[in-house]
C-alpha positions as CSV (number, residue, x, y, z in Angstrom):
1,M,55.0,29.1,-25.2
2,P,58.8,29.0,-25.8
3,A,60.9,31.9,-24.9
4,V,61.9,34.4,-27.5
5,V,65.3,33.5,-29.0
6,S,67.4,36.1,-30.7
7,S,69.0,35.4,-34.1
8,N,72.5,33.9,-34.3
9,K,73.8,37.2,-35.4
10,E,72.3,39.0,-32.4
11,K,73.7,36.3,-30.1
12,Q,77.1,36.9,-31.7
13,F,76.8,40.6,-31.1
14,S,75.6,40.2,-27.5
15,K,78.6,38.1,-26.7
16,K,80.8,40.9,-27.7
17,E,78.6,43.5,-25.8
18,G,77.1,44.9,-29.0
19,A,80.2,45.0,-31.1
20,K,80.6,46.7,-34.4
21,F,82.6,45.2,-37.2
22,S,85.4,47.3,-38.7
23,A,88.2,46.6,-41.1
24,K,91.5,48.5,-41.1
25,Q,92.1,49.9,-44.5
26,G,95.2,48.4,-46.2
27,S,95.3,45.5,-43.8
28,D,94.1,41.9,-44.2
29,S,93.3,41.8,-40.4
30,K,89.8,42.7,-39.3
31,T,89.0,43.9,-35.8
32,I,86.0,44.2,-33.5
33,E,85.5,47.5,-31.8
34,G,83.4,47.6,-28.7
35,N,80.8,50.0,-29.9
36,A,77.2,49.3,-29.0
37,L,74.7,48.6,-31.8
38,P,72.0,51.2,-32.5
39,S,69.3,51.2,-29.8
40,N,67.3,53.4,-27.6
41,Q,66.4,51.9,-24.2
42,D,64.2,54.8,-23.2
43,A,62.1,54.6,-26.4
44,E,61.7,50.8,-26.0
45,Q,60.6,51.1,-22.4
46,G,58.3,54.0,-23.3
47,L,56.6,52.0,-26.1
48,L,56.2,48.9,-23.9
49,A,54.8,51.0,-21.1
50,A,52.3,52.6,-23.5
51,C,51.2,49.2,-24.7
52,I,50.5,48.1,-21.1
53,M,48.8,51.3,-20.0
54,D,46.6,51.9,-23.1
55,T,43.2,50.5,-22.2
56,S,42.0,50.9,-25.8
57,G,44.7,48.6,-27.2
58,E,45.4,51.2,-29.9
59,V,49.1,51.4,-29.3
60,L,49.6,47.6,-29.5
61,G,47.4,47.5,-32.5
62,R,49.5,50.2,-34.2
63,C,52.6,48.1,-33.5
64,M,51.0,45.0,-35.1
65,E,49.9,47.1,-38.1
66,Q,53.5,48.2,-38.6
67,S,54.6,44.5,-38.3
68,I,56.6,45.2,-35.2
69,G,57.9,41.9,-33.7
70,P,59.9,41.0,-30.6
71,D,63.1,41.2,-32.6
72,Y,62.6,45.0,-33.1
73,F,63.6,45.4,-29.5
74,Y,67.3,45.4,-28.7
75,H,67.2,44.4,-25.1
76,F,66.3,40.7,-24.5
77,S,64.0,41.5,-21.5
78,H,62.1,43.8,-23.8
79,Q,61.7,41.1,-26.4
80,L,60.2,38.8,-23.8
81,I,57.8,41.4,-22.6
82,F,56.6,42.3,-26.1
83,D,56.2,38.6,-27.0
84,S,54.0,38.1,-24.0
85,L,51.9,41.2,-24.8
86,L,51.3,39.7,-28.3
87,D,50.3,36.4,-26.7
88,L,47.8,38.1,-24.4
89,H,46.4,40.0,-27.4
90,R,45.9,36.7,-29.2
91,E,43.9,35.5,-26.2
92,N,41.8,38.6,-26.2
93,K,43.0,39.7,-22.8
94,H,43.9,43.3,-22.0
95,P,47.6,43.3,-20.9
96,D,47.9,45.0,-17.5
97,E,50.8,44.5,-15.1
98,I,49.1,41.6,-13.3
99,L,48.1,39.6,-16.4
100,L,51.5,40.3,-18.0
101,A,53.3,39.1,-14.9
102,E,51.2,36.0,-14.8
103,K,51.9,35.3,-18.5
104,L,55.6,35.8,-18.0
105,A,55.6,33.6,-14.9
106,T,53.8,30.8,-16.8
107,R,56.5,30.9,-19.4
108,G,59.2,30.9,-16.8
109,Q,60.4,34.4,-17.9
110,L,59.3,36.7,-15.1
111,E,62.6,36.8,-13.3
112,Q,64.4,37.5,-16.6
113,V,62.5,40.8,-16.9
114,G,63.1,41.9,-13.2
115,G,60.1,40.3,-11.6
116,Q,56.8,42.1,-11.0
117,Q,58.7,45.1,-9.6
118,G,60.4,45.4,-12.9
119,L,57.1,45.7,-14.7
120,I,55.9,48.3,-12.2
121,D,59.1,50.3,-12.7
122,L,58.5,50.0,-16.5
123,T,55.0,51.5,-16.4
124,S,56.0,54.2,-14.0
125,R,58.4,55.6,-16.7
126,I,55.6,57.4,-18.4
127,Q,52.5,59.4,-17.4
128,T,50.7,59.4,-20.8
129,T,50.7,57.4,-24.1
130,A,50.5,60.5,-26.2
131,H,54.1,60.1,-27.5
132,A,53.7,56.4,-28.3
133,S,53.9,56.9,-32.1
134,H,57.2,58.8,-31.7
135,W,58.7,55.9,-29.6
136,L,57.4,53.4,-32.1
137,E,59.2,55.2,-35.0
138,I,62.5,55.4,-33.0
139,V,62.3,51.6,-32.2
140,K,61.6,50.9,-35.9
141,Q,64.5,53.0,-37.1
142,K,67.0,51.5,-34.6
143,A,65.9,48.0,-35.5
144,L,66.4,48.8,-39.2
145,L,69.9,50.1,-38.5
146,R,70.8,47.0,-36.6
147,R,69.6,44.8,-39.5
148,C,71.8,46.8,-41.9
149,I,74.7,45.9,-39.7
150,Y,73.7,42.2,-39.6
151,V,73.4,42.2,-43.4
152,A,76.8,43.9,-43.7
153,F,78.3,41.2,-41.5
154,D,76.7,38.5,-43.6
155,I,78.2,40.1,-46.7
156,I,81.6,40.1,-45.3
157,D,81.4,36.6,-43.8
158,G,79.9,35.3,-47.0
159,A,82.5,36.9,-49.2
160,N,85.3,35.4,-47.1
161,D,83.8,31.9,-47.1
162,L,82.2,31.9,-50.6
163,Q,82.4,28.5,-52.2
164,G,79.7,28.8,-54.9
165,D,78.8,31.1,-57.7
166,V,79.6,34.8,-57.2
167,D,76.6,36.0,-59.2
168,D,74.2,34.0,-57.0
169,F,75.8,35.4,-53.9
170,L,75.5,39.0,-55.3
171,S,71.9,38.4,-56.2
172,N,71.1,37.1,-52.7
173,M,72.8,40.0,-51.0
174,E,71.1,42.5,-53.3
175,Q,67.7,41.0,-52.4
176,R,68.5,41.2,-48.7
177,V,69.6,44.8,-49.0
178,C,66.5,45.8,-50.9
179,S,64.3,44.0,-48.4
180,L,65.5,46.4,-45.8
181,S,63.8,49.3,-47.7
182,D,60.7,47.2,-48.2
183,E,60.2,47.2,-44.4
184,Q,60.0,51.0,-44.6
185,S,57.2,51.0,-47.2
186,I,54.5,49.4,-44.9
187,R,51.5,51.6,-45.4
188,S,48.9,52.1,-42.7
189,S,45.2,52.3,-43.2
190,I,44.1,55.7,-44.3
191,P,40.8,57.6,-44.2
192,F,38.7,56.9,-47.3
193,K,38.4,60.7,-47.8
194,E,42.0,60.7,-49.1
195,P,41.5,58.4,-52.1
196,I,38.1,60.1,-52.7
197,R,39.9,63.4,-53.1
198,E,42.4,61.8,-55.5
199,A,39.6,60.2,-57.5
200,M,37.8,63.5,-57.8
201,A,41.0,65.2,-59.0
202,Q,41.2,62.6,-61.8
203,I,37.6,63.1,-62.6
204,K,38.0,66.8,-63.0
205,R,41.0,66.3,-65.3
206,M,39.0,63.9,-67.4
207,L,36.0,66.3,-67.6
208,S,38.2,69.3,-68.5
209,K,40.2,67.0,-71.0
210,E,43.4,68.4,-69.5
211,D,45.0,65.0,-69.5
212,S,44.2,61.3,-70.1
213,D,43.5,59.1,-67.1
214,G,46.3,56.7,-68.2
215,L,49.4,56.2,-70.3
216,L,48.3,56.1,-74.0
217,T,49.8,53.4,-76.2
218,G,49.4,55.2,-79.5
219,Y,46.8,52.6,-80.8
220,K,43.7,54.7,-80.9
221,D,41.1,51.8,-80.8
222,L,42.9,50.2,-77.8
223,D,43.2,53.6,-76.0
224,N,39.5,54.2,-76.5
225,L,38.8,50.9,-74.7
226,T,41.2,51.3,-71.9
227,N,41.6,55.1,-71.7
228,G,45.3,54.4,-71.2
229,F,47.2,52.1,-68.8
230,K,46.8,53.3,-65.2
231,P,49.5,53.4,-62.5
232,A,49.8,50.2,-60.4
233,E,48.1,48.1,-63.1
234,M,49.5,44.8,-64.3
235,I,48.8,44.4,-68.0
236,V,49.3,41.0,-69.6
237,I,49.8,40.6,-73.4
238,A,49.7,36.9,-74.2
239,A,50.1,35.1,-77.5
240,R,51.4,32.0,-79.2
241,P,55.1,32.2,-80.3
242,S,55.8,34.3,-83.4
243,V,52.4,36.1,-83.3
244,G,54.1,39.4,-82.3
245,K,53.7,40.0,-78.6
246,T,57.2,41.4,-78.2
247,S,56.7,43.6,-81.3
248,L,53.5,45.0,-80.0
249,A,54.9,45.8,-76.6
250,M,58.0,47.5,-78.1
251,N,55.8,49.4,-80.5
252,M,53.9,50.7,-77.5
253,V,57.2,51.7,-75.9
254,E,58.2,53.5,-79.1
255,N,54.8,55.3,-79.4
256,I,55.0,56.5,-75.8
257,A,58.6,57.7,-76.2
258,F,58.0,59.6,-79.4
259,S,54.4,60.8,-78.7
260,P,53.9,64.6,-79.2
261,K,51.5,64.4,-76.3
262,Y,54.4,63.6,-73.9
263,A,57.0,65.9,-75.6
264,E,57.1,68.3,-72.7
265,K,56.9,65.6,-70.0
266,P,58.7,62.5,-71.5
267,K,57.6,59.2,-70.1
268,S,60.4,56.9,-69.1
269,T,60.2,53.2,-69.7
270,L,62.2,50.2,-68.4
271,V,62.3,47.0,-70.4
272,F,63.4,43.7,-69.1
273,S,64.2,41.6,-72.1
274,L,64.8,38.0,-70.8
275,E,64.5,36.5,-74.3
276,M,66.2,38.9,-76.8
277,S,69.4,40.9,-76.4
278,A,69.3,44.6,-76.1
279,T,71.1,45.0,-79.4
280,S,68.5,42.9,-81.2
281,L,65.7,44.9,-79.7
282,A,67.4,48.1,-80.8
283,M,67.8,46.8,-84.3
284,R,64.2,45.9,-84.5
285,L,63.0,49.2,-83.2
286,I,65.2,51.3,-85.6
287,C,64.3,49.3,-88.7
288,G,60.6,49.2,-87.8
289,R,60.4,53.0,-87.2
290,A,62.4,53.6,-90.4
291,R,60.3,51.0,-92.3
292,V,63.3,49.2,-93.6
293,N,63.2,45.5,-94.2
294,M,65.7,43.8,-91.8
295,N,66.4,41.0,-94.3
296,D,67.3,43.5,-97.0
297,L,69.5,45.3,-94.5
298,R,71.4,42.1,-93.6
299,R,72.1,41.5,-97.2
300,G,73.1,45.1,-97.8
301,F,70.3,45.7,-100.3
302,I,69.1,49.1,-99.1
303,A,69.0,52.5,-100.7
304,K,71.2,55.4,-99.6
305,S,68.1,57.3,-98.5
306,N,67.2,54.4,-96.2
307,A,70.7,54.4,-94.7
308,E,70.3,58.2,-93.9
309,K,66.9,57.5,-92.4
310,L,68.3,54.7,-90.1
311,N,71.0,57.1,-88.9
312,E,68.5,59.8,-88.2
313,I,66.1,57.5,-86.3
314,S,68.9,56.0,-84.3
315,K,69.8,59.4,-82.9
316,G,66.2,59.8,-81.8
317,F,66.3,56.5,-79.9
318,Q,69.5,57.5,-78.3
319,E,67.8,60.5,-76.7
320,A,64.6,58.6,-75.9
321,P,64.0,57.9,-72.1
322,I,64.2,54.1,-72.5
323,W,66.2,51.7,-70.3
324,V,66.8,48.1,-71.2
325,D,68.0,45.2,-69.0
326,D,68.7,42.0,-71.1
327,T,70.0,39.9,-68.2
328,S,68.6,36.4,-68.6
329,G,67.3,34.2,-65.9
330,L,66.3,37.0,-63.5
331,T,64.2,36.2,-60.5
332,I,61.2,38.3,-59.6
333,N,63.1,39.7,-56.6
334,Q,65.9,40.8,-58.8
335,I,63.5,42.4,-61.3
336,R,61.8,44.3,-58.5
337,A,65.2,45.5,-57.1
338,K,66.4,46.6,-60.5
339,A,63.2,48.5,-61.2
340,R,63.3,50.1,-57.8
341,R,66.8,51.4,-58.4
342,V,65.8,52.9,-61.8
343,K,62.7,54.5,-60.2
344,T,64.9,56.2,-57.6
345,R,67.1,57.8,-60.3
346,N,64.4,58.5,-62.9
347,K,60.7,59.3,-63.0
348,L,59.7,55.9,-64.3
349,S,56.3,55.7,-66.1
350,L,56.2,52.2,-67.4
351,V,57.8,48.7,-66.9
352,V,57.8,46.0,-69.6
353,V,58.8,42.4,-68.8
354,D,59.4,40.0,-71.8
355,Y,58.4,37.5,-70.8
356,L,56.8,35.9,-67.6
357,Q,57.7,32.3,-68.2
358,L,61.4,33.1,-68.6
359,I,61.6,34.5,-65.0
360,S,63.4,32.1,-62.7
361,G,61.2,30.7,-60.0
362,D,61.9,29.7,-56.4
363,A,63.4,26.2,-56.6
364,R,61.8,25.4,-53.3
365,S,58.3,25.6,-54.8
366,A,56.7,22.2,-55.5
367,S,55.6,22.9,-59.0
368,R,56.2,25.3,-61.9
369,E,52.6,26.5,-61.6
370,N,53.2,27.5,-58.0
371,Q,56.4,29.3,-59.2
372,I,54.4,31.2,-61.9
373,S,51.8,32.2,-59.3
374,D,54.5,33.6,-57.0
375,I,56.0,35.5,-59.9
376,S,52.7,36.9,-61.0
377,R,51.9,38.1,-57.5
378,G,55.4,39.6,-57.3
379,L,54.8,41.5,-60.6
380,K,51.5,42.9,-59.3
381,A,53.2,43.9,-56.1
382,M,55.9,45.7,-58.1
383,A,53.3,47.6,-60.0
384,K,51.7,48.8,-56.8
385,E,55.0,49.6,-55.1
386,L,56.4,51.6,-58.0
387,D,52.9,53.1,-58.9
388,V,53.4,52.5,-62.6
389,P,51.7,50.2,-65.1
390,V,53.6,47.0,-65.7
391,I,53.2,45.3,-69.1
392,V,54.0,41.5,-68.8
393,L,54.2,39.3,-71.8
394,S,53.1,35.7,-71.5
395,Q,52.8,32.5,-73.6
396,L,49.5,30.9,-74.5
397,N,49.1,27.1,-74.7
398,R,48.3,25.2,-77.9
399,D,44.6,24.7,-77.2
400,S,43.4,27.6,-79.4
401,E,45.4,26.3,-82.4
402,K,44.3,22.7,-81.9
403,E,40.6,23.7,-81.7
404,K,41.0,26.3,-84.4
405,R,39.3,29.1,-82.4
406,D,40.1,32.5,-80.9
407,P,42.3,32.6,-77.8
408,R,40.7,33.0,-74.4
409,L,41.8,33.5,-70.8
410,S,41.9,29.8,-70.0
411,D,44.7,29.5,-72.6
412,L,47.2,31.3,-70.5
413,R,50.1,28.9,-70.1
414,E,50.8,27.7,-66.5
415,S,48.2,30.4,-65.7
416,G,48.1,29.9,-61.9
417,S,47.1,33.3,-60.7
418,I,48.0,35.4,-63.8
419,E,44.4,36.1,-64.8
420,Q,43.5,36.8,-61.2
421,D,46.3,39.2,-60.5
422,A,46.2,41.0,-63.9
423,D,44.1,44.2,-64.2
424,V,44.1,44.0,-68.0
425,V,44.6,40.9,-70.2
426,M,45.1,41.2,-73.9
427,L,45.3,38.1,-76.2
428,L,46.8,38.3,-79.7
429,G,45.3,36.0,-82.3
430,K,45.5,35.7,-86.1
431,H,42.6,36.9,-88.1
432,R,40.2,34.1,-88.9
433,K,38.7,33.5,-92.4
434,G,35.2,34.9,-93.0
435,E,35.6,38.0,-90.8
436,D,35.7,41.4,-92.3
437,I,39.1,43.3,-92.4
438,R,39.2,47.0,-92.0
439,E,41.5,49.2,-94.0
440,M,44.7,50.6,-92.4
441,D,44.5,54.0,-90.9
442,Q,48.1,54.9,-90.3
443,G,51.7,54.0,-91.1
444,Q,51.4,53.7,-94.8
445,Q,54.1,54.9,-97.1
446,E,53.2,57.1,-100.0
447,G,52.0,55.1,-103.0
448,E,51.4,52.0,-101.0
449,S,48.2,50.0,-101.3
450,P,46.1,50.1,-98.1
451,V,46.2,46.3,-97.9
452,E,49.7,45.7,-99.1
453,D,51.9,43.3,-97.2
454,F,50.3,43.1,-93.8
455,E,48.9,40.3,-91.7
456,P,45.6,41.0,-89.9
457,I,45.9,40.4,-86.2
458,Q,43.1,40.6,-83.6
459,L,43.8,41.9,-80.1
460,F,41.2,40.5,-77.7
461,L,40.8,42.6,-74.6
462,A,39.7,39.6,-72.6
463,K,39.8,41.2,-69.2
464,Q,39.7,44.8,-67.9
465,R,39.1,45.3,-64.2
466,N,37.8,48.8,-64.6
467,G,36.4,48.9,-68.1
468,P,34.8,47.1,-71.0
469,T,36.2,44.1,-72.8
470,G,36.3,44.1,-76.6
471,R,38.3,43.4,-79.8
472,V,40.7,45.6,-81.7
473,N,42.0,44.9,-85.3
474,L,45.7,45.5,-85.9
475,A,47.9,45.1,-89.0
476,F,51.2,43.4,-88.5
477,R,53.8,44.3,-91.0
478,R,56.0,41.3,-90.6
479,K,58.9,42.5,-92.7
480,Y,59.2,45.6,-90.4
481,T,58.1,43.7,-87.3
482,R,55.7,46.5,-86.6
483,F,52.0,46.8,-85.7
484,D,49.8,49.5,-87.2
485,S,46.2,50.5,-86.4
486,M,43.3,49.6,-88.5
487,E,40.5,52.0,-89.3
488,G,37.3,52.1,-87.2
489,D,36.0,51.9,-83.7
490,P,36.8,49.0,-81.4
491,R,34.2,46.3,-81.0
492,L,32.7,45.9,-77.6
493,N,31.9,42.4,-76.2
């Protein structure tokens, strides 16, 4: 087994005896001050001694559960010892001083850690392993601080030597900084009684009808099927181009923002619009809510009353808790970082991504399907990390159109793991001839015919991990780019 090798940055620091970078303000010259990097030798020695002395293996197991590696230890001899401990664990051997010394000797590293006497001195540091969890936390925190310094050095070095695109450099650095906080979010296994208590609290709320189990979309038939979108769920809305998936998602955002149910506790939404500009989305939402034909507006053929209505509704949207990011070509890591930042400043309740196939993939992946799979897993991980529902729009392939049938899960374009990762999958399809159409239930203007100027669209709830599948009829008012509900109960499959 080869010896543990520190990173280049750690080597650089060790040569300067744990130096810390500093720049004199107002000067182009940068200096190195001889300040040691963050570390705690006592905590490192205490943790290693606890790993050796603990006959149950619980301490070492806790370290592995927290993803502690040799590089979490500052002193090189401690890195060698911990790496050998992990090696013994993989061989199903309990690591006492004798076996550990033999392992280090086999690897030619025993003298580097002070010989067998050095191991005896190490274990004699402590009398009990009771404080191992505290030492573990100290070692983690110091390692994280050192990594912050390493990243800071890389930012400075990279900025000085930058030859490529500044935006790519900033994205890479942002990803590295955000990954530092990801290391803090490792969750240990918990007793099952804790989620049982949370589940019973939800059941009591549902029985008392105090609150819905999830985030209601404003479409009654759909909400009856799903009981609202739940935290940590990934919801996919898929359709062919121009069927209305963006309109449906934005109508859901609008319904949530203006719902009387959430008036006292507004639900904040973050929208990633990789296809449309934020201004275009705003125009669509304002006209749709005001029920003003956008084509008439562009030509200036609107009544004065409609102009006043547009102004009134725009004020409402300005106060609505909606955030929009229309940066094109974002990667999944950038989306997660941006969503995380919004979450820290606001109580985020929903994230919408429009749409999945426009997210930039890792160029190192062999195929686009592998890239889509990585993106899909990243979106599901974001939903769990932020503990909010994430609505993801996706394209369908042409098979349903060629075969003149309703869309199905296998039509998901470059599907990869989309249908596997998603908790809910909804497919939009145009109403087929010969099927009954229900009358509209809401959204009609006074004096309008119930069936005037709308296109029947079917919403197929093709997958729901924790509920039934079914079909919901919707009415798409194309001139307002707006979906309205149809009358009646949803149809269960």
